[in-house]
N, C-alpha and C positions, 0 to 999 in steps of 0.2 A: 267527385271524379266520375266521368262516364264509364259505365261498366261494359266492357267489350269482351269479357272472357267467358260468356255463356257458350260461345262457339268452341267446340273441342278441337283446337288446332294443334298441330305438331310443334312442340317447343324445341328451341335450339339449345343444345348443350354447349357449355364452355369448351368441351373437348373438341368441338367442331371448328372453333376459332383458330386462326393461324397462331402458331407458337412463336412468341417474340421474347426478346430479352427483357427481364424484369427491370434492369437498370437503364436500358435504352431500348424503347419499344421499336425503333427503326432498325436496330442491329440484327443481322441475320448470321454473322460469322460466328464460329465456335468461341466459347468462353476460354480465356487464357489465365494461367497463373498470375500474370502481371495484373490483370484486372482484379483478381482476388486480393492481391497485395494492396492495390489502391483502395478497394472497397473497405478493407479492414484497417487500413492505415499503418500496416506493419513496418513499412520503411520509414515512417515518421517516429513512432514510439519505440521501435525495435533497437535503436541506437547502435546499429551495426551487429548486434548479437543475434537478432532474429530476422529471418527473411523467408520468402516462399521460393522453393526450388522448382526446377523445370518439371519434376514429377507431380507437382501439386501438393507437396507436403511442406510443413514448417521445418526450416533448417536452422540449427543452432551453430553459431560460430563464436565461441566464447572469447577468443583472443584477437579477433579482428578478421577482416575479409580474407587475408592470406593464411590464416591459421587453420588448424584442423576443425572439422565440423561433423555434425551428426544429424541425421534425419530424425525428427522428433517422433513421427509416427512409427518408424522402424524401431526406434529405441523403446517406445511404449510396448510394441509387440514383443520385443526381446525380454523386457522386464516381466511381462505377463508369462512368458515361457519359463522364466526363472521362479515363478510362483509368487511374485509380488503383485499385490491386488490393487485394482482401481477402486476408489480414487487414489492417485499417486501424487505426492508432492516431490517434484524433481528439482534438486538444487545443483546448480552448475558451479563447482568450486572455482574453475578458472575465471569465471566472471567476477568473483570476489577479488581475486588477485588483480585482474585488470582494473577494477574500480579503485582499489587501494593505490595502485601505481598511478592511475590517471590523476587523482586528486593531489597526490604528492608532487607529481611532475608539473601540474598546473601552478601550484604555489612556488615551487622551486624556479620555474621559468619567470614568474612575476618578480620574485625576490632578486633574481639576477638582472632582469631588464631594468628594474627601478633602482637598483643599488641599495636594496633594503639591508640593514645591518643586524639582522637577527634571523632566527630559524622558524620553520613551520613545524608545529607539534600537533598533529591531528589526534583526536580521541574518538573511539567508537562508543556510542551510548548503548550499553548492553540491553536497555529496555526495548530497543527497536526490534531485537530478536535475540533472545537469550539461549537459543539452541547450542548445546555444548560444542558440537562439531563445528558449527559456524564460528563461534567465538574463538575456538582454537585455531581455525583457519585465519581469522582476522589477525590474531596475535602473530601467527607464523609469517604471514605475508607482510606484516608491518615491522618485522625486525630491522630491516634496512631503511625504514622510512620514519623512524621515531614515533610510530603510532602507539598511542596509549589507549586506556579504557576509561569510561565514565560510568559511575553507578549512582542510582537515585534512591536506594533503599538498603536496609540491612542485608536481606538475602542477596541482592546484587553485589554488595561489597564483599560478601563471602566468596562469591563466584570469582570476582576480579582478583582478589588476593591469591586465590589458588591457581589461576591461569595466567596472570600477567607476569611475564618473565622477560620483557623487553627492557634492558637496562636504561635505554635512552627515552623511554616513553613515560608519560606522567599518568597518574591516576587522579581523576577528578571526582570528588565526593559531593554530590548534590542531594537535594531532597530534605525531608524532615529528619531531624537527628535527635537521638537521646544519648544519655551518657555512654551506654554500651557501644553504640555506633561510633561515637567519637573516640572512646578508648581503643577500640579495635583499629580505627584508622590511624591514630597516633602511634600505637605500638607497631604498626606495619612499617613505619619509617625506620625502625630498628632492624628490619629485615632488608634494608636497602631500597625500599619502594619510594618513589617520588610521589607520595600521597598528599594531595592538596585538599584541605577541607574547606568547602565553600560555605560561607555564612549566608543562608537564605532567609533567616529570621534573626532579629537582633539578639534574642535570648540565647541563641546558639554560641555567640562569641564568648559569653561568660563561662559556659560549660567547657569550651575549648581551652580557655585560660586555666580553668580549674584542673582539668585533666593534665595539661602540660606541666603544671607545677607538681602534680602527683607523681609523674614519671620523670621529672627533671629533664624535659624535652623541649626543644624549640620547634613548635609545630609550623607546618607550612599552611598558611591561611589564604583564603580567597574571599573577596566580597562580591556578592551578586547585586548589581545595580538595577533598580526598577526604572526603566526608561519611560519617558513619556511617549516616545515614538512607538507606534503599533506596526505590526506586520500587515499581511494581507492574506486573503484566501480563507479556507475553511477553518483554520485554527488561529484566526486573528485574535480571539479572546484570551489566548494564553500569553499575550504580551500587553504592553502599555501600562498606564498608571494604575489600573485596577487588576493587574495580573496577580496570580496566586503567590508567587515567590518574589523575593528581592527586597533590597533595602532602599528606602527613600533617601533623598539627599541629606535630610536631617539625620537619619539613622546612620548614614555613612560617616558624617562628621562626628557624631557621638561615638561611633566605633573607633575612629581614629584617635579620639581623645582617650578612650579607655586603653587602647594599645600603647599609647604614649605614656600613660600613667604606669602601666605594667612593664615598661621598658621592653616592649615586644613589637615596636613599629617595624623592625626589620623582618618580622615573621610574615608580614603581609606581602605575598608574592604574586597574587593574581587578581585581576578584575574580570568579572564575568557578567554577561547579560544575555538575554535570549529574546528573540522577536517572534517566535512561533515556528511551527513546522510547515513545510511545503509552501514556502513563500513564492508566489507566481511572478512577482514583479521585482526587477533589480532596483527600481527606485526606492522601494521600501527598505531594501538591504542597505543601500547607500545612506539613507536618512538615519537608520539606526547606528551605522558605523560612525557617522559624524558625532552623534550624541554620546555613544559609548566611548569614543576616543577622547572626547572632552572630559568625561568622568576620569579616565585614566590619567590624563595630563594634570588635572587639578589635584587628584589624590597624590600623585608623585610630588608635585610642588608643595604639598602640605607636609612633606617629610617622610613619606612612605617610599624611600629610595630603594627598598628591597624589592619593589615591584619589578617583575621580569616577564610576566605573561599577561596577555589579554585574551580572554576566551570569548569569542564572538558568537558562541552558541550554535544552535542548529539553524534550520531554515532553508539550506540549499535544497532546491526542489528536484523532483523527478518529472520528466515529460511523459505523463501517462497517456495523453491523447495525440501529442505531436503537432498541435495546432499553434501553440505559442501565445494564445490569448484566452485562456480559461483558467479556472481554479485548479484544474487537473493538469495544467501545463506550466511551462516557464518561458519567459521571454529573454533568457540569457543562457550562456553556456557555462560550463565549469571553469573555463579559462577566464571568461569575463568576470565571474564571481571572484576568482583569486586575484585578478588584476585590481578590482575595486577595493577589496579588503586591504591589499598591500599598499596601494597608492594613497588611499585616504588616511590610513594609520601613519604612513610615512610623512605625509604633508602636515598633519596636525602636530605630530611629535617634533618635526623639524622647526615648525613655527614656534614652539615653546622651548626648543633646545633641550629636548628630553630624549634619552636613549630609546632606540626602537625596541619594543617588546617582542618576545617570542609569540607567535600567533598560534592560538589553539582554536580549532573548530570542532563542533560536535555533530558532524555530518554523518548520521546513521542511515537515513533513508537513501541518500545518494550512493552509499557504499553497497547496500545489500538488496535493494528493491528488485534490481534486474535479474538477480541470480536464480530466482525461484519461479516455477510455473506449476500450476495445479492442473492435472489431467484427469478427466472423468468421462464416463460413457453415458449415453442416453438410454434410458430404460423403457420409455414409451412416449407416445405423442397423442395429444388431443387436437384433432383437426377440426376447424370450423368451416373451411372452404367446402363448398358443395358444387361439384362439376355438373350435376344435373338436378332439376327440381323434382319434388315428389310427384305423386299421381296427379293427373289432371282433375280439375274441379268439375262438379256436375251442377245441374240447375238446383238440386236439393241442398247444396252446401251453403253455409252462411255467407252473407255479403262480403265480410272481411276477406274471406278466402277468394272470392271472385275478384276483389280489388287487387290482392297481391299477385294473382296470376296475370291480371291485366298489366300491372307495372312491369313484370318480367318480360311480357311480350312487347311492350311499348318502348322501353328504355333504349336510347341511342345517344350519339354524341351531341345532337342538337337539343335534346330535352333532359339531359342528365341532371341539371339543377332541379327542375320540377319533379322528376321522378325520385330524386334523393329526398326531397322534402316530403313527398307522398309516402315514401318507405318509412321515414322516421315517424310520421303520424300513425301509420298502420301498425307499427310495432307497439306504440302506446295503446292504441285501441284494442289490440289483441290481448294485452295484459288486463285491461279493464273488463273486457267481455268475459274473459275466463273467471275473473274475480266475481262478477255478477251472475255467473252460472249460465250465460248465453252459449259459451263454447265448452265442449267437454274436453277431456284430457287429450284424446286422439286428435281433435281438431286444433287444439293449441299446439301440439307437436307438429302437425302439418304446417301451421303458420310459421313456427320457428324455423323449420327446415326450408320453407320457401323464402323466408327472410334472408337466410344465409346464401341461398342460391341466387337471389337477386343481387345481394351485396357482392358476391363473387363475380357475377357477370358485369356489374356496374364498375367494379375495380378494374377489370380488363379494359373497359371502354374509357375510364378516366385516365388511363396511362397515355392515351393518344389524343384526348380532348384538350382544347385550350382553356386556360384560366379556371381550372378546377382542382388546383393543388390542395385546397382545404378539404374538399370532398375526398380526394385520393388519400390524404393523410388520415382522415377519420375512418375510412373504410379499411385501410391497412391495420389500424389499431383494433377495429371491430373484428376483423377476420384473423388476427394473429393467432398462431398455434401456441399451445403450451407444450414444451418439451420437458419431460420429467427426467431429472438427471441424478446421478449417483454421487451426491456430495451434500454437504451442509453449509449453507451460507454463513451460519452463525459460527461454525468452527473454522472455516478456511478463508473466508473473505468478509469478516464482520463489518469492516468499514463500508462495504457496499450497502449493507443493511442499516447501519447506525448513523452514518453521516452522508450517505449518498455519494461516496467516493466512486469515481469511474475507473474501472480497470479494463485493459484490453481483453476482449473475449472473442475467440474465433475458433473455427474448426482447425484441427491440426493436419487434416488430409482432405482429399477430394477437392482441392482448390483449383484444379483444372476444369471443374464443373461449375456452372452458374448456380448459385443458391436461390431457389425459387420460392422459399417460404419465409414469412415473417414470424418471429417467435419470441416469446418470453421463456425464461428458464425457471422451473420449479425444482426445489431440492427435496430431499427425503423427509424432512421434518414435518410434523403435523401442525405446523404453525403457518398461518396465512401470510406472514411476513417472510417466510422462507422461500424467497424467489429473487431473481434478478430481472428487472424490467427497466433499467436505464443503461444505455450502451453508448459508446463513443460514436459520434458522427464526425468522421474524419474531414468532412467538407466544411462544416460550420463551426466546429469546436464546442458546440452545445451537445446535449444528449438527445438520443432518440429512444422511443419506448419499446422498440422491437429490434431484434437482431436478424439480419438476413442469413438464412441457414439452409442446408440441404435437406431433402427428404430422406428419412431414415429407411434404408432398404431392409426388406425382410431377411432374417437370418444373417445379417451383417452388422457388426458393431460400428457405432459412430462415436467419434471422440472429439471433445471440445477441450480447449485450454483457457485458463485464466492466467494472464501473464503479469509480471512485475509485482508479485505477491510477497516478496521477501522481507518487506518492512512492516512490522507491527501485526500483520494478519494472523500469523501462527500463534503468537503469544497472547493476542487479544481474543483468540477463539473461545467461544462459549460452548460448554458441553450440553447444548440444547438437545433434549431427548436422548442424552447420553451418547451422542455421536462424538467420539473423541478425535484425537489426532489421526491423520491418515497415515498409511504407509509412506515412508519417505526414503529417497535414495540420494546420495551425494555422488555426482558424476564429475570426473576429470578427464581431460583429453590428453592423448599422447600420440606419437607417430604411428602407432599401430591401431589407433582408434580410441574408444572410450573405455574407462574402467570404473567400476562401482567401488568407491572408496568406503562408503558406509551404507548399510541398510538399517533403517530404524523402523521397527514394526509399529503398527498403530497401537493406540492406547489400551491398557488394561486399567484397573483401579490402582492409583498411586498417589503419592504426596506431591507437594508443589514443585520441588526441585527435580523430582524424578519425572515430572511432566516434560521437562526440557533436558532429559537424559544426563543428569548429574548423579554420580554415585557418592553417597555420604562418606564412605570409608576412603575413597580416593581423594576427595576434597580435603578431609582431615589429614590424610597422610602427606599430601603436598605441602600443607602449611607446617606440619610437624617436621618434615625434612628440612624445609627452609629455616625453621627455628633452630634446629641442631647445627646447621651450617653457620648461622650468625652467632650462636652461642660460642662456637669455636673461635670466631673472629673477635669476640668480646664486645660486640655492639648491642647485644641484648642479654640481660641476666637470665639465669635459670628461673627465677621467680617471675620475671616479666614474661618469659616464654610460656611458662605454665599458665599464667593468667590469660595470655593471648589464646592459647589452645582451649582454655575453659570458656572464654567468650565465644570462640568459634563453634565449639560443640553445642553450647547452649543456644547460640544463634540458629544452628541448623535444626534444633529441636523446639525452638521457642516460637513465639507469636510473630507473625509477619508485620503486625502493626506495632506502633511504638508502645513501650512499657515504661511506667513510672517506677524507678528503682529507689527504694528507701535507703 
């Protein structure tokens, strides 16, 4: 390159360039809250619960557009005034109620329209979020909708037995099982619970029969079929012929023969299958329904006329990005999902002249994801933009410094491609010259500063230059800021780190201002993976590596929110660097505004169930009281009740993994 920078010319600062909109360089009008809503896609993924208000803050409307609402930024300020600390996990109880009613109403509407001759019995899988207050709200709001609970382990079974008091709801027992798990589940039937033990592995059926004989009980049994049909999306490997759980066709036939031999064919009440979590495509759901319904009708025709439930598992997705065409989105509505489940089951059962089964769904994510938002503040920022270059070079400075200054002076719309290539080459040469001892540390620092000054100026030019989108994207990534934030990715949004799940992230205030910075978010942990650098692109449905964000003002707090975190994130949280659960509040809306139903302080050192706010004595007392009630009714003996309490207490004290009992 010709060296033109030996002349000590006055350099043009970026600050002297006209201020233009980052999103639209030709725009000169003031930025509006509506533009922020479009930028962050909140009207797409907010599902009517979240929007941007005229003040430029995020507004929460838990029960719909005409219901009560609360300004999320003002709520955060109020919580801070009450002594609650950021980061805060805010849970909106009314959204839980709305989601429970939505799913129930969708299935009831489909059942009515299609003339389906059975009921809808949803269950909430407690593994999705086992927080005690949340499960209690689920049970409470589900009393009139026949909502039950699903458990997949011994600890979860103990939770379910203590909290489940909906007489019309079923309890589904999934997961690996040992004798103690099965005995506890079967004895719970004597407390009036509709507990169905699903056979996930063929060995479990023999244990169920053994325990049933021991207690002279007719157990409620379910078979989990291993479908050939796979789901789609990030969790596709949890379904299909190679899935972890389920019985093959051969094992189902062998199980039916064993039940027939034991005169227990009538005990088989449920067929279950599962095609994975967060299924983005309705076509995958339809395919699994057809195969699952065929299993149901064939088993019924083989003599299992006690069948009355089909459990279609989970899979009902959440629209995390609002695009309708990504793994973080769905291309169907809740009503379309319900219509397909009902119509396909009805058609195949009518074809075989078999009674319609009660429909069970294990839709956990769809019930609870929307209700929770994580709020945290920004602690500091590392800026790479340079509005002005360093000192001018002199004739005594190395040639690489002369070259960089020349690039800065020369770059314009017409030669931006050439200058970008020269800048890339100069960056490599700088590192090599420093390694070889040609440049000293101060000279390398000057080169780095000038590099970012050139990149900053070049990015401003690229916004208005034609056909340089690749250069602009590279420069945005190169110049992105790092915002250091007061939260732990591993604790509060582990799926963002572990499987690349996209969550909506945006500021909760200042949305009447245009965000001029591109940034990634770094958390408090001393782990290089403790960051968020994949964000929703509401235009493409793909992800982008930076988040458009506002400049942090001196002496003024800046708050961001991660939305739709209610499913899995809290319970999967990892205590990385011993950052535990955040402070959490449960908010409900009323005519006079919002109320704080529960305040859950952040973690101290505790045991597994206490992590999710369960008190051992209260759990035991709930089961003991229920036992006394049903002793009086004569449905459980004192000896059986004593054994149930013994199992319950030992379960709370025991190993969370399976135990071999001699």
